[in-house]
C-alpha positions as a Markdown table, in Angstrom:
| # | Residue | x | y | z |
|---|---|---|---|---|
| 1 | Met | -16.7 | 25.3 | -13.4 |
| 2 | Ala | -15.4 | 28.2 | -11.2 |
| 3 | Arg | -15.1 | 25.8 | -8.3 |
| 4 | Ile | -13.1 | 23.3 | -10.3 |
| 5 | Leu | -10.7 | 26.1 | -11.5 |
| 6 | Ala | -10.3 | 27.3 | -7.9 |
| 7 | Ala | -9.5 | 23.8 | -6.7 |
| 8 | Leu | -7.0 | 23.3 | -9.5 |
| 9 | Ala | -5.4 | 26.7 | -8.6 |
| 10 | Met | -5.2 | 25.7 | -5.0 |
| 11 | Val | -3.5 | 22.4 | -5.7 |
| 12 | Thr | -1.1 | 24.1 | -8.1 |
| 13 | Ala | -0.2 | 26.6 | -5.4 |
| 14 | Met | 0.5 | 23.8 | -2.9 |
| 15 | Gly | 2.6 | 21.7 | -5.2 |
| 16 | Ser | 1.8 | 19.4 | -8.1 |
| 17 | Ala | 0.3 | 16.0 | -7.9 |
| 18 | Ala | 2.8 | 13.2 | -8.5 |
| 19 | Trp | 2.7 | 9.7 | -9.9 |
| 20 | Gly | 5.3 | 7.0 | -9.5 |
| 21 | Gln | 6.2 | 3.4 | -9.0 |
| 22 | Asp | 6.7 | 1.6 | -5.8 |
| 23 | Val | 8.3 | -1.6 | -4.6 |
| 24 | Ala | 7.6 | -3.2 | -1.2 |
| 25 | Phe | 8.8 | -6.1 | 0.9 |
| 26 | Glu | 7.1 | -8.2 | 3.4 |
| 27 | Asp | 9.4 | -10.2 | 5.8 |
| 28 | Pro | 8.2 | -13.7 | 6.5 |
| 29 | Lys | 9.1 | -13.2 | 10.2 |
| 30 | Leu | 6.4 | -10.5 | 10.5 |
| 31 | Arg | 3.6 | -12.8 | 9.4 |
| 32 | Asp | 2.9 | -16.5 | 8.7 |
| 33 | Ala | 4.0 | -16.5 | 5.0 |
| 34 | Asp | 6.5 | -19.1 | 4.1 |
| 35 | Asp | 8.9 | -16.6 | 2.4 |
| 36 | Gly | 9.4 | -12.9 | 2.2 |
| 37 | Thr | 8.2 | -11.4 | -1.0 |
| 38 | Trp | 9.0 | -8.3 | -3.1 |
| 39 | Phe | 6.2 | -6.8 | -5.1 |
| 40 | Gly | 5.4 | -3.6 | -7.0 |
| 41 | Gly | 2.9 | -1.2 | -8.2 |
| 42 | Val | 2.0 | 2.4 | -9.1 |
| 43 | Gln | 0.8 | 5.3 | -7.0 |
| 44 | Val | -0.6 | 8.8 | -7.3 |
| 45 | Arg | -0.2 | 11.5 | -4.6 |
| 46 | Val | -2.3 | 14.7 | -4.6 |
| 47 | Pro | -1.5 | 17.5 | -2.1 |
| 48 | Leu | -4.6 | 19.0 | -0.3 |
| 49 | Thr | -2.6 | 21.5 | 1.8 |
| 50 | Pro | 1.1 | 21.8 | 2.5 |
| 51 | Asn | 0.6 | 19.4 | 5.4 |
| 52 | Leu | -1.9 | 16.9 | 3.9 |
| 53 | Ala | -2.0 | 14.7 | 0.8 |
| 54 | Ile | -4.1 | 11.8 | -0.4 |
| 55 | Glu | -2.4 | 8.8 | -2.1 |
| 56 | Gly | -3.9 | 6.1 | -4.2 |
| 57 | Ser | -2.0 | 3.0 | -5.2 |
| 58 | Ile | -2.4 | -0.5 | -6.7 |
| 59 | Glu | 0.0 | -3.3 | -6.5 |
| 60 | Phe | 0.4 | -7.0 | -7.3 |
| 61 | His | 1.5 | -9.4 | -4.5 |
| 62 | Ala | 1.7 | -13.2 | -4.1 |
| 63 | Ser | 2.5 | -15.2 | -0.9 |
| 64 | Glu | 2.6 | -18.8 | 0.1 |
| 65 | Phe | 1.4 | -20.2 | 3.4 |
| 66 | Ala | 1.4 | -23.6 | 5.1 |
| 67 | Asp | 4.6 | -24.8 | 3.5 |
| 68 | Gly | 3.3 | -23.8 | 0.0 |
| 69 | Asp | -0.1 | -25.6 | 0.3 |
| 70 | Ile | -1.8 | -22.2 | 0.2 |
| 71 | Glu | -1.0 | -19.5 | -2.4 |
| 72 | Val | -2.6 | -16.1 | -2.0 |
| 73 | Val | -2.4 | -13.6 | -4.8 |
| 74 | Gln | -3.6 | -10.1 | -4.1 |
| 75 | Tyr | -4.2 | -6.9 | -6.0 |
| 76 | Pro | -4.3 | -4.3 | -3.2 |
| 77 | Val | -5.9 | -1.0 | -4.0 |
| 78 | Gln | -5.2 | 1.5 | -1.2 |
| 79 | Ala | -6.3 | 5.0 | -0.4 |
| 80 | Ser | -4.2 | 6.8 | 2.2 |
| 81 | Leu | -4.2 | 10.2 | 4.0 |
| 82 | Leu | -0.7 | 11.5 | 4.6 |
| 83 | Val | 0.1 | 14.1 | 7.2 |
| 84 | Phe | 3.5 | 15.8 | 6.6 |
| 85 | Leu | 5.0 | 16.8 | 10.0 |
| 86 | Met | 7.6 | 19.3 | 8.6 |
| 87 | Pro | 6.6 | 20.0 | 5.0 |
| 88 | Asp | 9.4 | 22.4 | 4.3 |
| 89 | Ala | 12.2 | 20.2 | 5.7 |
| 90 | Pro | 14.7 | 18.6 | 3.2 |
| 91 | Val | 13.7 | 15.2 | 4.7 |
| 92 | Cys | 10.0 | 15.5 | 5.5 |
| 93 | Pro | 8.6 | 12.9 | 7.9 |
| 94 | Tyr | 5.0 | 11.8 | 7.7 |
| 95 | Val | 2.3 | 9.6 | 9.2 |
| 96 | Leu | -0.3 | 7.9 | 7.2 |
| 97 | Ala | -3.6 | 6.0 | 7.6 |
| 98 | Gly | -6.1 | 4.6 | 5.1 |
| 99 | Leu | -8.2 | 1.8 | 3.8 |
| 100 | Gly | -7.6 | -0.8 | 1.2 |
| 101 | Trp | -9.6 | -3.1 | -1.0 |
| 102 | Tyr | -7.8 | -6.4 | -1.7 |
| 103 | Tyr | -8.9 | -8.5 | -4.6 |
| 104 | Thr | -7.6 | -11.9 | -3.5 |
| 105 | Thr | -7.4 | -15.3 | -5.0 |
| 106 | Thr | -6.6 | -18.3 | -2.8 |
| 107 | Glu | -5.5 | -21.6 | -4.2 |
| 108 | Phe | -5.0 | -24.8 | -2.2 |
| 109 | Ser | -2.7 | -27.7 | -3.0 |
| 110 | Gly | -0.8 | -30.6 | -1.4 |
| 111 | Ser | -2.4 | -31.6 | 1.9 |
| 112 | Leu | -5.1 | -29.0 | 1.3 |
| 113 | Ser | -5.9 | -30.0 | -2.3 |
| 114 | Gly | -9.4 | -31.0 | -1.4 |
| 115 | Val | -10.3 | -27.4 | -0.6 |
| 116 | Asp | -11.8 | -25.4 | -3.4 |
| 117 | Ser | -9.9 | -22.3 | -4.6 |
| 118 | Glu | -11.6 | -19.0 | -3.8 |
| 119 | Thr | -11.7 | -15.5 | -5.0 |
| 120 | Asp | -12.6 | -12.8 | -2.4 |
| 121 | Ser | -12.7 | -9.1 | -2.1 |
| 122 | Leu | -11.3 | -8.1 | 1.3 |
| 123 | Val | -11.3 | -4.7 | 3.0 |
| 124 | Gly | -8.5 | -3.7 | 5.4 |
| 125 | Ala | -7.0 | -0.7 | 7.1 |
| 126 | His | -3.5 | 0.4 | 7.4 |
| 127 | Ile | -1.4 | 2.9 | 9.4 |
| 128 | Gly | 2.3 | 3.8 | 9.1 |
| 129 | Phe | 5.0 | 6.4 | 9.0 |
| 130 | Gly | 7.7 | 7.4 | 6.6 |
| 131 | Ala | 9.7 | 10.2 | 5.1 |
| 132 | Lys | 10.0 | 11.9 | 1.7 |
| 133 | Phe | 12.8 | 13.9 | 0.1 |
| 134 | Ala | 13.5 | 15.7 | -3.2 |
| 135 | Leu | 15.7 | 13.9 | -5.7 |
| 136 | Gly | 16.2 | 16.4 | -8.5 |
| 137 | Gly | 12.8 | 16.8 | -10.2 |
| 138 | Ala | 11.5 | 13.6 | -8.5 |
| 139 | Thr | 10.5 | 12.7 | -5.0 |
| 140 | Ala | 11.6 | 9.6 | -3.2 |
| 141 | Ser | 9.9 | 8.2 | -0.2 |
| 142 | Ala | 10.1 | 5.3 | 2.2 |
| 143 | Asp | 7.5 | 4.2 | 4.6 |
| 144 | Leu | 6.6 | 1.3 | 6.9 |
| 145 | Arg | 2.9 | 0.2 | 6.9 |
| 146 | Tyr | 1.0 | -2.1 | 9.2 |
| 147 | Ile | -1.9 | -3.6 | 7.3 |
| 148 | Phe | -4.9 | -5.1 | 9.2 |
| 149 | Leu | -6.5 | -7.8 | 7.0 |
| 150 | Glu | -8.8 | -10.5 | 8.2 |
| 151 | Pro | -10.0 | -13.0 | 5.6 |
| 152 | Asp | -13.6 | -14.3 | 5.9 |
| 153 | Asn | -12.8 | -17.9 | 5.4 |
| 154 | Asp | -13.1 | -20.7 | 8.0 |
| 155 | Asn | -10.3 | -22.7 | 6.3 |
| 156 | Leu | -7.8 | -19.8 | 7.0 |
| 157 | Asn | -8.6 | -19.2 | 10.7 |
| 158 | Asp | -5.1 | -20.3 | 11.8 |
| 159 | Glu | -3.3 | -18.0 | 9.3 |
| 160 | Asp | -2.4 | -14.4 | 10.0 |
| 161 | Phe | -2.8 | -12.1 | 7.1 |
| 162 | Asp | -1.9 | -8.9 | 8.9 |
| 163 | Ser | 1.4 | -7.7 | 7.6 |
| 164 | Ile | 4.1 | -5.1 | 7.9 |
| 165 | Gln | 5.4 | -3.7 | 4.6 |
| 166 | Leu | 8.4 | -1.5 | 3.8 |
| 167 | Val | 7.4 | 0.6 | 0.8 |
| 168 | Leu | 9.9 | 2.5 | -1.4 |
| 169 | Ser | 8.7 | 4.8 | -4.1 |
| 170 | Leu | 9.9 | 7.3 | -6.7 |
| 171 | Ser | 7.4 | 9.9 | -7.9 |
| 172 | Phe | 7.4 | 12.5 | -10.7 |
| 173 | Pro | 5.2 | 15.6 | -10.8 |
| 174 | Phe | 2.5 | 16.0 | -13.5 |
């Protein structure tokens, strides 16, 4: 119990944890999707030191490939380590890296309608950079993430699921 109280005291001294909502965009030019897509989710950031934090997030994302003959719906669950380069600056740049679990359903139609739909759990990694800044009692942030994701499906060998995402978030302390 003493260790838990000490850890809570340390987190409080470094700043409070924050939860928030995020929105992201993937540009179709950056991967093989037919169209760019907006998607959203929620996140929690917990400071470990003034320069380090962990972030957990979950989103909902849908994309179409092969002229709409493949629809991929994902629920990405990501865990990231954020390194704040200038934690006391009004605009604080950071780098991030982490892992994600992607609950994915793939449905085939049109010229691929003979292929059975699938549900997979994929694991991927991500790296990126961004900046955060105070906005009254909230914190706003924007980052760019490169996500490395390789489906284990012979039918999708010609498709590229790696992506670059622009993530915008607004978080509130708790």
